[in-house]
N, C-alpha and C positions, 0 to 999 in steps of 0.2 A: 098762285096753288091753292082751292080748297082741299081741304083735308077730310076725310071719312070720322064722321061721329065712333071712335074706339068701343065703344059701352055695347053700343048695336054689330059690329062686324068682327068683335076681336076673333069668331070662333072661325074666321075666313082670312086664310093665313096667304091665300092669290090675291087676294088685292094688297097686300103689304109687300108682295114682291112685287107688282105692274107698277104700284105706287114709286120703290125702291128703282128697277129700271129706268122712270120715267124723271127719276131724278138726279141719275146719270147719266139720261142719256140728255139733256139740260147741262150741264156739270162740262163733259166731256166738248159739247158747241159753244163754252163760255158765256151760258143765260140761268145759271143759279141765281133767285131768287132770295130775298129775308126768308119765305115760309120756308123753303126747301131748307137750309137751313137747323132751321126749329125744327123741322122733320126729322131731320140727321140727330139732332138733338135729343129727339125723346126715349126717356128710358120704357116704357112702358107700351113701345112697340115687339121688345127685347123678348118676349117670352111667344111672339106667335110665330117667328122665324129660327129658323135650325142653325148650325153651328158654321155650314159651309156659308149659311146667309148672313148671320150676323161679320164674321170677316168682311165677306165684301163690302156691308156696308162698312163697316168698319175702313174698311179702304176708302171708301170714296170720302166719309166724315175724313180725314187725311189730304187729298183729295180739294175737299173743300178750303182748307185750315183749320180745322177744326180737330188740332190733336189733341184734345183734352178728352174731347167725346171719342175720337177713336181708342186711346187708351185704357176710356171707362171700359170702352164696348170689348175689347180684347180682355180684358180684365176678367170681362164677367165670362166668358167664353173658356179661359183655364178652370176658372174655380167649377163652371158648372159640367165641361167634357175638360176635365187636366190630357186627357190623348191626344187632341185634336193639335199635330203638327203643327200643320201650318198659324191656329190662330202662335201658338210659342211666336216662334220663326216672326211671326209682325211684330208681335211687341216689342219682340229682341231687333230690331231691324230699325222699326224708329225709337227706341230708345238710344240705337246707338246713332243716330243720324243726329239724337236730340241731342246728345252731350250727356245725359245726366245719367253720369256713372257708380253713382251709389245705387239709384231704381233699377239700374242695370245689373249691378250688382245680386240685387234682393231678387231678381224676376229670375237672373239662371240661378240663386239659392234651390231657390222651389221648383224650377224647370229638369231642375237634376233628377226628380223624380219617376220622371213621366219621358224625356227625350235620353237618345244616347250621346254620348264623348261627342262623337263623329260631325253628330248635328252645334249642342252648344260651342267647340273648341274655335268658329272661329269669331263668336261672338268673345269667347274670354281672350282670347286673343286683342280682340278687340280694345276691352277692359283690359290690357293691361299692358297695351301702346298706351294708351290713356294715362294712367301712372306716372308713364317716365315726365319730366318735366317737361315741361312745352313751355313757349311764351308766354305771357297771362295778356289774355284780350281786352282791351278796353273796358269790355262788361263788367271784369269781374273786380275794377280799380271802381277808386271810390268817387262816385260821380255828384252835383250840380241839384239832382235831380231830372223828371223827365223832358226842359229843356233841351241838357247836356244829352240826354239820352239821342233826343230827338237831332241835333245836331250830327251826333254820331254817324247816325243812319241813314242820313243824309250824303254826309259826305264819303260812305259806303257806297249808299245809290249814284252817286255824281261819278267815285271810280270805275262803277262797271259799267257807265250809260259810256265811258272816255274809252273805254279799252278797250271791249266791246262795240268799238260805234261801226254801224256799218250805214246803208243807201239813206239821207234823213228825209226821208217824203213813201218811206214806205217798210214796215214789215211784216208778219206771216204770223198765223197768229195755227196751230195745229190741231188737227183736227183727229178723230181714231171712231174707223169701225167692229167692235172689240167683235162681234158675233163672227166677221167672218172674218176674222185680222189685217186688216186694214189701216191704213193713216196719209196724212196727208196734211197739206199747209192751204189756207185760202190768204190773200193780198189783202190787208192792212191800209187804204193809205191815206195815211199820213203819217208824222214823224214818230216814233219811240218815246213814250213819253217815263221820267220817274216813279207815276202809279204805276203804269203798263211793268216798268219793274217788278214793281212790290209785287202787284199779284201774279208773275208770274215768280216771283221766289215764296211765295206762300200760297200754291198748287193751284189757286183756285182759275187760271190760262197757264196755256204754254207757248211761249214765243218764239221764234227763230227770227234771223236777219238775212238780210239778202247784202253780202259779201262787197262786190262791188260798187263802190263810189259814182259817178257821176264822168265825176275825169279819169276815167279805169283805173285807178289807186285801192289800194287793202290798209285796212287797220292793223287787220291779222290776216295767218291762215289756218289748216289745218287739218293733218293729216287720220283723217276716220278712221278706226280698226274695229269694222262690223262680222260677227260669230256670220261664221259660211249657214247657209240655209238647212244642210244635214243636218250640223250638230242641235240648232234650233227645234227640230222636234223629239217629244219628251215620251217616253224614260232614255237617258241619256247612259249608256255602261259604265261601268266604273272607271274602263281605263279611259274608254269619251272623255271622260270627267277628267279625269287625270291630266288628259291628254289636253283638253282646254287652258289648264291651268299651267302645267307647264308651259306654255305656248304664250301667256299670257305674262310671266314670270320676262321669261328671254323675251319678248317684245317686248316692253317697258321696258328693262332692263336698257333693253340696245338701241334703244329708240334716245334716253336721253345719253348714254356715251356719245351716238352720231352727234345731238345738237351739241356736246361740249365741246367736240373736234370740229364741229365748224366755227365756234365762237359768239355760243348762245345759249337759251337753256329752252325747256318744253315747256309748258306747264300741260299734266297730266292729270287727266277727266273722266272718271269711271259716268257712264255718256246716263245710268239709267235702265236701259235696254238691255243689247248682248255683248256692248263694245265699249272705246275709249278712244275719245279724242284728244288728240298730240294738239295743244297750242303755239302758236309760233303770234312776237309780237312787234310793231314798226311803229317807230315813231319821226317823223312828222309817215305817212301813209306812204306806202312803199307801191313800185310800179307793180300792177297783177302781173302779168308774164314773169317780172325778175321772184314772186312771191313763190307763184306755180311751180315755175324752175326748179326754182331750191327746195321747195321742196319734195317735188315731184324725183330729185335726186335722196330723198329719205325713204319713201318707196320704192324707188328700181331693186336699192341696196337690202332690206327687207326684205321684198316680197316674194324672192324665192326662199327665206328660209323659213315662210308660215305655210301651215295644210290647214289650220282648223280659222284663220282670221285673214279674211280682206282687206284689202287697204286699197284707201281711195283719197285725192287730196282736193282740199277748197285752199282757192277757189280752181275753177274748172273752165272759164276762160279768163283769156287775157283782155275783155277788152264785150264792154257792152254794144251788140247791136240792134237795130232796128225797137219795136218796143217795149223788147225783152228788159225783164228784171236781173238777171245773174241769176246764179244757183244759190240756196241757205243757205245755212245751217242752226240746228235748235241751241240755243242761250243753255248756256250751264246754270248748278243748280238751281234747274227746273222740274215739276215733275215729268213724266216720260207719258203721256195720256196711256199708252198701248198698255206697259207690265207695271204700271202703277210706283211704280222705284221714281227718289229723287234720283238726279243728278249728283256727284261730288267731288273734289279734289281727295283722292285716297292720300298723298300725301302728306297733307297736315290732317295729325290725328285726331283733333278736336271736330267731332262733326256738324255744334250748334253755328246754324247759320253766322252772328257773330262772327265767327272765328274764323268760317269758310272764305265768305267777306274780304276780312280784312288778309286774308291769304294770299290775296291781288296786290297787296300792297308790295311785292317779291318780287311781280313776275318782271322782266328782264327783254328789256323793247331793241330792236338793230334803226338801225339807222339805214337808210336806203345805199348811201354809201357801203358802211359796212356790210351790207346786204350783198353789193355786187363783188367788196374784196374778198368776203366766206365763203369756201367751195361751193357751188354748185348744183358737184353731182358731189354725197359723198362719198360714191363708193369709188370712186373711181381713185387710180393714183395710187401709192403710197399709203397706207391707214396713218389716219395722224391720231394720237395719245393725248388723252390731255393730262395736263399734271395730277390729276385726281387719282389716275387710271397707272400713270407713267409705274408705279413703285411696284405694282405688283403685275404688272408685264415685265418687266425684268429681271423679277423675282420666280414667276411662274409662267417661258416664255411658252415654252408644251402649251400651256391652258388658254393663254393668251389665241395662239394659231388656232384652236381645235375650235375654239369658240365663236371664232369670227368667221371659220373654211368651211366647219362642218356642222350646217346646223340642227341635224336631229341629238346629236353627239352632244353641241353646243345648249341650247335648250336644258340637258344634262345637268352641263356643269351651273351654265345662273340658276338653275335654280338649287344646287346645292349652296353655290354663296349665298345665296339668298336664305337660306335653311331651311328649307324643304328636305325634306329626307326622300330620298332615291327609291321607286318603288323594287319589287326585285326583277323586275328586266332591263331597269335602268341599273341596277346597279351591276348588273351583270355585262353591262355594257360597257358599260365605268373601266369593267376589273379588263374582260379582254381587248381593250384597246389601251386604256395608262396603264394600264400593268404590264405592260411588256415595251414602256419606255425605259431608258435607260436609271430617271430618277422614279421611276415607278412607285416607290414607299413612300415618297416625301409630297411626293401634287400629290397620290392617294388620300394621303394623312387628313391633308391640307382641306379637300374638300372633303370628306366623311367628315371631320372635325366640326364643320359650319352648322352640321346636323340637330336636335337635339339627343338621338340616341346612339351618339357617337361611341364606338367601343372601340380603341385601338386593336388591342389583344385580338379581334374579329378580326379587322383588317388585317395583323398582320399572317392571320391566316390564313387567308380565304388568297392571296396573296403568293403564298406560300406554294397552295393546291396547282399555279396558274403553269398551265402546259400548252404546246403549242402554237399559232402561228394568232396573228393578228387576227378580231373581227373584221370582216368583209362588208363593204359599203352594202348592199345586198341585204345583208345577214339583221344589220342594223333599220335597216328603213323597215325591213319588215315588221320584226320586233317592237320598233319604237312606231306601228299603225302612220309615217312620214309618206306622205304623196309627194311631195318637191323633188323635183329633175337631181340627180344623181351629179355629185361636182367634178370639174375637172380639175386635172392633174398640172402641174408643168415637168413632173417630170415622166418618163415611159410607163408602167410596169405590168406583166403577164394577170397581179391579182391585185385589185384594187383597194386601197384599205385608210382611214382616215391618221394613221398616222404618215403615209405619205404628204401631209401635211407640214408637218413640224424638219423644221432645219436639223439637216444632218444624218435624217433617219435614214437606217439600213437595214437591209434585211438581216444584215449580220448584228446590228444593237441587241436583238433582242438576247436576252443572257435568262437562265435557268434562277427560278424564286425559290430557288432552299432557302430555312432559314440563314447557311451557312453564311458567315462575313470571308470573302474566299480574298481577301485586298485590299489595299486602306483610300482609295474611292468611295468603295463599296461602306468599307464604315464610315466614313466624313460623313456620305450620303444620311446613316442609318440617324447620328447623331445631327442631322441640320432633322430632319424627323423629326426627333425626341423634342427637338427643342422644344418646334411648331407646334407639337402636341401644351408644352407647358407656358403660351403662346395664349393661347388657346381662354385655360384657365385662368390665367393672372390678368385678363386683359379685360 
């Protein structure tokens, strides 16, 4: 690549924009040269670009694996145009991904003067999570020097290759046309090598693997959760953003519970695009038809509960046919070429690459025999309760039933249990359904006690004002903007509402909500609710 003389063309910003576009094209095609890297590192180009172009320049540097250059560019934009929100967010996201907690805290302190708290909150929470005691990464331990670090790196790459093992004779490279918003893959006719994995992890290239091996077995499978097209259009309304976040919390929680109930665990990955991958692993590789049937059970159980995400199972085929290669899936911990974001395992609080790779040492494998014994369709028959949730299900059986049988209400319950404060409409749905149960006070204090702005007196006051009948299904779907099907009830009722899912519910179960306690049973429930409130603050 022949670079122009900057002194002669210092006034011609268009040339630099064209050069950036040319570098981006080669980067996305996986043909980046050393001259391109030198160009991205040149600080004297900065004055020829506007802030938006500088942020794009930083994104290209990050995708090329030049993270220090990217951070330097973004820091300069922060100094020169401190009201540029995109530059602050890009810098904070990169520092979070790198696990640089101290630097992240410093940048957050500087950004507070220019950004709203709502923009900064996710990064502040990420920093808080990382300050919680975590297992010490090997990178933080004393080492024998560069040879020891190289050995650990090789071990991590070998583990990665063995876990995400697909066809041995071909893999795929991702391409993207950002102008058209399109992406795809082209086959690479050889085996995936350790150097290919290094290139993928550094962000220079993005690779995918074909799941089906030549003998029609797979070493892993996945349920791919993608945001539906109607929610990819910007800008999103506040209600839609909350709806997506609520479904995400519910979806991840339910998928993990279903996996536990089926006798295994799932590895959750943020894909770097607009969704998640839920990975499942098999050792030795299991027949593709058995894996697909197993994962289809998860898909069928959960798909009807979601209106913002669609679910897809990999592998899609039971066996290879003709000259086909089968379906492929993008490898984790790489850069999504269309969005420029790095995928990660969100359950590993440390976003540094070493810690993310070490997190793979915790994955759980199913053998083909265990796969046969596992429930092939988790949603069929009586629900299996993993010991981790058994105590909760026994203490709050009403909430357990509603979370699993009423998707829109279940999403709000799951969000509260994960510490997400309900919006006004969501709180209204909670009060006008759970508030009519005989144990309403204890149940609502348990849910609301999990959120940051919990006010027990306000909960009691709102509960005391409750009158009428439980909110009906149609009204709940409307308030929650839920597009899924209405529930099927085992009992006949002229008025359909979620409490029909609760064992023992009758219309006579609904009682007045006055503060005055009129019987011993009510007094005991109030006492239990008070004990629950105390436990929230002492545990």
